[in-house]
matplotlib code that plots the C-alpha trace (Angstrom):
import matplotlib.pyplot as plt

x = [0.0, 1.5, 1.1, -1.6, -3.5, -7.2, -9.0, -12.5, -14.3, -17.7, -19.2, -19.4, -23.2, -23.4, -23.5, -22.4, -25.2, -27.4, -27.0, -26.6, -23.0, -22.9, -23.9, -20.8, -21.0, -19.3, -16.6, -15.8, -15.6, -13.2, -11.0, -10.9, -9.8, -7.0, -5.7, -5.7, -3.7, -1.2, -0.9, -0.3, 2.4, 0.4, 0.6, 3.1, 2.4, 2.4, -0.1, -2.3, -2.4, -3.0, -5.8, -7.5, -7.4, -9.0, -11.6, -12.5, -13.0, -15.1, -17.4, -17.8, -19.2, -22.8, -23.3, -21.9, -24.2, -27.2, -26.3, -26.4, -29.6, -31.7, -33.1, -36.9, -37.9, -40.3, -43.7, -44.2, -48.0, -48.3, -49.9, -52.0, -51.4, -50.5, -53.2, -52.1, -55.3, -58.5, -57.7, -61.3, -64.9, -67.2, -70.9, -73.6, -75.8, -78.8, -77.2, -73.4, -73.5, -75.8, -73.8, -70.4, -71.8, -73.2, -69.8, -67.8, -69.9, -70.3, -67.0, -64.7, -63.9, -61.9, -63.7, -61.9, -64.2, -63.2, -61.3, -63.5, -66.6, -68.4, -71.1, -68.8, -66.4, -63.5, -63.8, -60.5, -59.9, -56.8, -53.2, -52.2, -51.7, -48.2, -48.0, -51.3, -51.1, -53.4, -54.4, -57.6, -60.8, -64.4, -66.0, -69.6, -70.9, -74.3, -76.1, -79.4, -81.6, -84.6, -83.5, -83.3, -86.0, -88.9, -88.4, -84.6, -82.4, -80.4, -77.7, -75.1, -72.8, -73.5, -71.8, -68.6, -66.9, -64.8, -62.8, -62.6, -60.2, -60.9, -63.9, -66.4, -69.6, -71.9, -70.7, -70.7, -74.2, -75.5, -73.9, -75.5, -78.9, -78.4, -78.1, -81.4, -79.8, -80.9, -77.7, -77.7, -74.9, -72.5, -69.7, -68.3, -67.4, -66.4, -62.6, -62.0, -60.0, -62.1, -64.0, -67.5, -69.4, -72.8, -74.6, -76.6, -78.1, -76.7, -78.9, -78.9, -79.8, -76.3, -75.3, -72.6, -70.7, -68.7, -66.3, -63.5, -61.3, -62.9, -60.8, -61.0, -63.8, -66.1, -69.4, -68.6, -65.0, -64.2, -60.9]
y = [0.0, 3.4, 6.6, 8.8, 5.8, 6.1, 3.1, 2.3, -0.6, -2.0, -5.3, -7.9, -7.7, -4.0, -1.8, 1.8, 4.3, 2.0, 4.7, 8.5, 9.4, 11.6, 8.7, 6.6, 3.0, 2.2, 0.0, 2.7, 5.3, 3.1, 2.4, 6.1, 7.0, 4.4, 5.5, 9.2, 8.2, 6.3, 9.1, 11.7, 9.5, 8.7, 4.9, 2.7, 0.5, -2.6, -0.9, 0.0, -3.6, -5.0, -2.5, -3.2, -6.9, -6.5, -4.1, -6.5, -9.4, -7.3, -6.0, -9.6, -10.9, -9.6, -11.0, -14.4, -14.4, -13.6, -16.5, -19.0, -21.0, -19.9, -22.2, -21.9, -20.2, -22.3, -20.7, -19.8, -19.8, -23.2, -24.7, -21.6, -18.5, -18.4, -16.4, -14.4, -12.9, -11.1, -8.0, -6.6, -7.6, -5.2, -4.9, -3.2, -1.6, 0.7, 2.9, 2.8, 5.0, 2.6, -0.4, 1.1, 2.1, -1.4, -3.0, -0.4, -0.9, -4.7, -5.8, -3.0, -2.0, 1.2, 3.4, 5.2, 7.4, 7.8, 11.1, 11.9, 12.2, 9.3, 7.3, 4.5, 3.7, 1.4, -0.6, -2.0, -4.7, -6.3, -5.5, -5.2, -8.7, -9.5, -8.4, -6.5, -2.8, -1.1, -4.3, -6.3, -4.3, -4.4, -1.8, -0.7, 1.4, 2.6, 1.0, 1.7, -1.3, 0.2, -1.6, -5.0, -7.3, -8.0, -11.1, -11.0, -10.6, -7.5, -9.2, -10.7, -12.2, -15.7, -15.1, -13.7, -15.1, -13.0, -14.6, -12.8, -13.1, -14.5, -16.6, -17.5, -19.1, -18.1, -14.5, -14.1, -15.4, -13.2, -10.1, -10.8, -11.3, -8.1, -6.2, -7.6, -10.1, -13.7, -15.9, -19.3, -21.6, -23.3, -25.5, -26.3, -29.6, -32.7, -33.1, -29.4, -27.8, -26.7, -23.9, -22.4, -19.6, -17.8, -16.5, -13.3, -11.0, -7.5, -4.5, -5.4, -9.0, -10.3, -13.5, -12.5, -15.3, -14.5, -17.3, -18.1, -20.9, -22.7, -23.0, -25.6, -24.8, -23.5, -25.5, -26.3, -27.4, -30.9, -32.6]
z = [0.0, -1.0, 0.9, -0.6, -2.1, -1.3, 0.0, -1.1, 0.6, 0.1, 1.3, -1.5, -1.4, -1.4, -4.5, -4.9, -4.7, -2.5, 0.3, 0.0, -0.6, 2.5, 4.7, 5.5, 6.5, 9.8, 8.1, 5.6, 8.3, 10.3, 7.3, 6.3, 9.9, 9.9, 6.5, 7.7, 10.8, 8.6, 6.1, 8.9, 10.4, 13.6, 13.0, 11.1, 8.1, 10.4, 12.8, 9.8, 8.5, 11.9, 12.6, 9.3, 10.0, 13.4, 12.0, 9.2, 11.7, 14.0, 11.3, 10.0, 13.3, 13.0, 9.5, 10.6, 13.6, 11.5, 9.2, 12.1, 12.5, 15.5, 18.1, 18.3, 21.5, 23.6, 23.8, 27.5, 27.0, 25.3, 28.4, 29.3, 31.2, 34.9, 36.6, 39.6, 40.7, 39.6, 37.6, 37.5, 37.2, 35.4, 36.5, 34.4, 37.1, 37.4, 40.0, 40.4, 43.5, 45.3, 44.2, 45.3, 48.7, 49.2, 48.4, 50.3, 53.4, 53.3, 51.7, 52.7, 49.1, 48.5, 46.0, 43.2, 41.0, 37.4, 36.8, 33.7, 35.9, 34.1, 35.9, 37.0, 39.8, 40.6, 43.8, 45.0, 47.6, 49.2, 48.3, 44.7, 43.1, 41.7, 38.1, 38.1, 37.6, 40.1, 41.9, 41.9, 41.5, 40.4, 38.2, 38.6, 35.6, 34.8, 32.0, 30.1, 30.8, 29.0, 25.8, 27.5, 26.0, 28.3, 30.4, 29.9, 33.0, 33.3, 35.3, 33.1, 35.7, 37.1, 40.4, 41.8, 44.9, 47.2, 49.9, 53.3, 56.1, 59.6, 58.6, 61.3, 59.9, 62.7, 62.8, 59.0, 58.8, 61.6, 60.0, 56.6, 58.2, 60.3, 57.0, 55.7, 53.4, 52.9, 53.0, 51.4, 52.6, 50.2, 51.4, 48.0, 46.4, 48.4, 49.0, 49.0, 51.9, 54.9, 53.2, 53.4, 51.8, 51.7, 48.6, 48.8, 46.3, 45.8, 44.9, 41.2, 41.7, 41.1, 43.0, 45.4, 47.1, 50.2, 51.2, 53.6, 55.0, 57.9, 61.1, 63.9, 66.3, 63.5, 63.2, 59.6, 60.2, 58.9, 59.0]

ax = plt.figure().add_subplot(projection="3d")
ax.plot(x, y, z, "-o")
ax.set_aspect("equal")
plt.show()
């Protein structure tokens, strides 16, 4: 290589004019910089040759890696998703204020009105579940039931079960009756852990199931 000789380098698969002339490729920029250093006396001929060899090897790595066959990534959802909690349940109701007051008073839900002032409210309960932004909550939003065909139910949810802490069958039943509700007992399927629940109707006619783990000493406890 003689001093003053310009070096023009293009990948074998590239063609001149495929990019704007004022847009240098990384390899071209590196070569030009090395040649400039050699011509100005900053590096020797041996250093130039060595640096060009290193640069060529480095820029060849991405293309070689791209040519390698890739191992198919196992689908993490092939066997279904891993549910970590209830994100939210949406109720269509006649009066969202009445509904939210009922659940806040009976179930201890924390109310979060929508910022846009719409006729709906978020009702949060428990700590935020792992991986769920905002935590578990229920939404109660007003709906126009005037268009519902005669004889068709306005409630569109079969039932929703919420588990509560410190379950005591007698005390839970007494509290539900004190509030004017008509609890229907449900102990679940055979073989399940000691567990019990009561079904009641909320103001919209939805079936609300309130459940808990039964402890020793409870009248429904079974080993």
